[in-house]
N, C-alpha and C positions, 0 to 999 in steps of 0.2 A: 295330123300329128306332127309336132315340131321335131326337127332334126337336132339331135344333141351331139356335139362334137366330141365331148369327153365327159368323164364323171369322176369326181373325187369320192372315194369310198373310205369312210372312217370305220373300217371293220377291224376287230381285234385279230392280231396275229401273234400266236404264242412265241415268245422270245424275241420279238422284233427289236432290233437295235442292240442285242446283247453283245455281239462281236465288237461293235464300235465302242460300246461302253467299256468293255474289258480292255481294249487297246488304249483308251484314254486313261483308265486307271493305272495301267502299267507305265505310261509315259509320265503321268503326274507323280507317281511313286509316293515318296514319304513327305511330300510337301503339304499334306493335310487335306481336308475335305475339298471336293471339287466344287468350284463356283462356276456360274455361267461364264464369267470372264476367263478364268483359267482354262476351263474345258474347251471352249470354242476357239480361244486364241491358240491353244496348242494344236488344234486341228487345222489351222490356217497357215498357208505358206507365205503369204505376202505381208511383210511388216509395214507399219505406218511410216509414210515418208515424212521426214522432218525438213521443213523449209526454213532455213535461217542462214544468215551470213556470219560465219565463224569469226569471232574476235571483234565484231563491230562494236563501236562505242561512239560517244559524242564527238570525239576527235578524229574519227575514221571517216574518210571521204569514200562513200559508197555509190557515187553518181553512176559510174560505169557498171558496177556490179548489179545495181538495182535495175538495169535495163535487161539483164539476162532472162528473168522469168516472164517478161512481157509477151503476151500473145494478143493479136487483134483479129477479129472475125467480121466477115460481111454480115450485116444485120439479118436480111431475109432468110439466109441459109442457116443462121446460127441461133435465131430467136427461140426456136423450139427444138433444142438439141436431141439427138437420138440417144437416149439413156436406157439403161437396163430396166426392163419392165418389172413391175411387182407381180410375182407369180401367184397363180391359184395353187395353194399347197395345203397339205393337211398333216398333222401329227396325231398318230393313232393312240387311243387309250391303252392299248396293249403295252406301251412303253412304260406306263407307271403302275401296272397291275401286279407286278411281281418283281422279285429281286432285292438287292441290297438298298439301303438308304442312299439316296443320291439326287443330284440335279440332272434333269433331262432337258437340255436346251433345244429350242425350236429355231435353229440358226440357219438363215437363208442368205448369209452374207455373200457367199460366192455368186448366188443368183443376182444379188443387188449390186455386186461389184464394189463392196466396201471392205476395208481392211480390219474391221472389228465386228464382234458378234451383233447380229441384228435380225429381227424377223420382218420388220418393215423399216423404212428410212428413219423413223423416229422412235420405234418401240422394239423391245426385246421381250420375248415370251419364253417361258419354261414351265415344266412340271417339276414339282418336288415330290419325291416318294420317301416316306419316313416309316420305318418299321416300329412296332410297339415299343414304347419306353426308350426309343432312341431319339437323338437330336441331330439337326442339320443346320449349320450356319450358312447364311447367304450374305452377299455384299454387292452393292451396286453404287456407282457414282452417278446418282440420279436425283432429280428434284421430286419425283413421285414414284412410289412403289405400291402396287395393288396386289392383294392376295385373296383368291377365292378358294374356299375349302370344298373340294370335290367330295371327299369322304373323310370320316374319322373325326376325332376330337383331340384337343391338346392346348398348347399355349405358345405364344411367341413373345420373346423378351428382346428389348432393344434399349438404347439410350433414352427412348421416349417413355419407357415403362413396359408392363406386361399385359397382353391381351389374351384372355381365355376364349377359345372358339370351338364351334361344332360344325358338322357338315352343313353346307348351305350358307354359311356366314361369309362375308366379305369385309376386309379391313384394308386401310391405306395408311402409309407412312410418308411424311415429308422427307427432305434430305436427311440422310443418316450417315454419320462418319464411321461408326463402328459396325461390327457384324450384327446381323439380326439372327437370333437363334430360335429355331422352331423345334418344339419337343412334342412327340406323339404320346397320347395316353396309353394305358396298359391294355386296352380291350381290343384294339384293331390297328391295322396300318392306316397311314394317312396319305392322301394325295391333295396337293395344292397347285392351283394355277397361278403363276407369278408373272406379272407384267411390270416393266420399268421403262422410263424414258431415257435410259442411258445412251442409246445410239444417237439421239438428238444432241446430247451434250458432247459426245465424242466427235460428231460432225463439226460442231462449233468450236471444238478445242477448249472447252471450259469445264469448270467444276462448280457444284452448287455453292453459293455464297450465303444463302439464308434459307430458313424454313418457312415456306409460303403458306402453310396451313397446319392445323393440328391433326394428330392421328384420329381416325374415325373408324368406328366398328358398326357395320350394318348386319344385324342378325337376320337369320332366315325368317324367323317369325314376324319381324317388323316389315320386311320386304314383302312377304306373302300377303300380309294384312293390307298393305297399300295397293297391291295388284288387285285384290278382291274389291277394295273400295272403288278404284277407278273403273273396274269392269262393270259396275252397276250404275255409272253415271249416264245421264241422258246422252244419246248419240254414240255411245261406246262401240256399238256394233258397226258403225260406219268408219271407224278410225283405221288408218293405214297399218298401225301396229297397236298391240294391246299390252302395254307394259308401263314401267316406271323408270325415269331417269334418276340416277343417284348423284347427289350433290353434297355440298357442305356450306357452312356459314360464310366462308370467305368467297366462294364462287357465287353464292347468292347475292352478296353485297356488290361483287364486281359485275354481275349481270350475266355470266356465262351459264350458270346453273349446272355445272359439270362436276364430275367426280373429283378432279383436281384442276389446276390451271392448265395442265396439258392433257390429262386423261379424261375420258368420257365413257360412261357405261349405262347400258339399258338392260333391265331384266324383262324379257319379252315372253309372253305365253302365246302359243299357237294352238287354238282350240281344236278338238277332234273334228276331222272332216273339213277343215277350213283351209283357205288359201289367202295369204296376205299379199296384196298387189305390190308391184315393184316400187322401190324408191332408190335414190342414188345420193352420194355425197362425196366430197373431195377427200375425206379422211379414209385411212385404211382401217378395216374392221378385222379384228382377231376374234373369231366367233367360237365360243365354247358351248357345246351342247351339254346342258345341265341334265336334261331328262327327255327321253323319247322312246317310242316303241322300236323294236328291232328293225322293222321294215316300214316303208311308206312315209317317212318324214325326211324332207330334203329342201335344199335351196337351189334355185335356178338363177344363174348370173351371166351377164354379158354386157357389152358396151352399148347395145342398141335395143330399142323396143320395136315390136311388130305393129301392124295397123290396129290390133285389138288392145294395145297397151301392155302386153306381156313381153317377157324377154325374148328377143329374137336369137335363134340358133344358140341356145344356152349351154353353159357348162353346168353339170349337176353335182352337187355336194350332198351326200347323204349324212344325216345326223346320227351319231352314235354317242351315247352318254360318256362324258369324260374325254372326248376328242375335240380338237380345235382345228379350224380351217381359216384361210385368209381370203377376204373379199377385197379385191383391188380397188383403188380410188377411182371414182367416176363411173363405176360399173353399176348398172341396174341389177337389182336382186329381189326375188320374191321367195316367200316361204310357203311350203305346202305340207299339209298333214293329212294323209290318206288313212291314218290309223283311227282306232276308236278310243284313244286317250289323249289328253292334252300333252303338248311338248313344250319344252322350255329352252331358251337360248340366252346366253350372256355375252354379247359383243363388248369388247373393250377396244377403244379407238384412241387415236391422237386428236380427237375432235375438240378437246378443250382448247388446244392451241389454235385450231382453225376457227372456232367460234369467237375467240378473242380477236382474231385478225379480220373477222367478218368475211371469211372466205370459205366457210363450210359448204354453202350453196346446196343445201339438201333440197331435193325435188321429188315429187310424188307423181306416179303414173296417173294419167287422166282417167276419168271414170270409164269403166268397161263398156264396150259396145255390145258385149255378150256377157251373160252371167257365168259362162263356162270357162274355168281355168284351163291351162294346157293339159292335154292328155298325159297319162302316165308315160314316162320316157325311160329309155335305157341307155347303155353305153358304158364305157370304162375310161378312166384316166388314172395313171399311176399316182401313188401317194408317197409320202415321206414316212415310212415306218420308223425311221430315225432320221431326224433332220440333218445330221452330220453326214449321211450317206444317201443323198437324193438319187432317185431313179427317175429319169425323164424320158 
């Protein structure tokens, strides 16, 4: 039996994160609805450092001043710098299952050592909770925004137009200057998984200058029909994953075949009693469990493989519907379903960018020396019941 160092549990905890949310609401006060930017920036102590020479112009000699920021490093000791590692972390579904209409950011900026909200170096994730007949505005300085409807129905209005959606739908918007307003229908509350590439732009110090693609709406019915089609193709049973990649007309023409030019998404089904062998890639995956049994569905991940091609000394992340967890870049990860019903996962990654750069480097575990996957394993690893108050 493999030794498991830690486990991420996406188990519901009643009222998780309520205290932090209340504190944030009190601090934000009358400034209006909480956005990912305002909520997480308020929670951070370190301001962005502005590097500039005050009053400099064409007639100002800055030769001496321009020497001040210079730093020079010896190559072999600095070529692979010791940077903050991307953590294995989880945001529980309990955070969006009750309470007022609000944004619930999955902010790991303190772990990543960046002075702006981020879940990974290039992406920011959040849950949106909207009560019946209420609306919630969101805003991001991003080239790409993706929204997956975890539950409920309603509509989203923006400068691009209005999209009506239901549970299981996914839609994406290009660069958007104004607020995007989400309105829940009258019959139930709504939960939406929201991903943007705003951290990438914050790191580069830029703002979107053009709309790179048109809004796209992927309905649940159309996606499920495509999964059904590919599952019956010859050789489907031997594939490393059983799912569909979501793309658009622009990424098809450009050759990346990705959700947008920065984002990548796969709707993957894990059949009952199955184990999907490990693979790895240089992008960070933000994995949303769409549906799974309460017990027995999980991911094993780690930086190395053992002699049988399974993950060595893995961390275990249990799947719970409506919860999301982070798979670090370059880590091998396998999916396991010991239950009697299919399970579904929707990873959203920054792999659109990596695919364009020809650096995704996706690799698959070699054929198994044995047909037996790792034995059922246990262990515990703390989770982020609210990403603004991590427990480590």
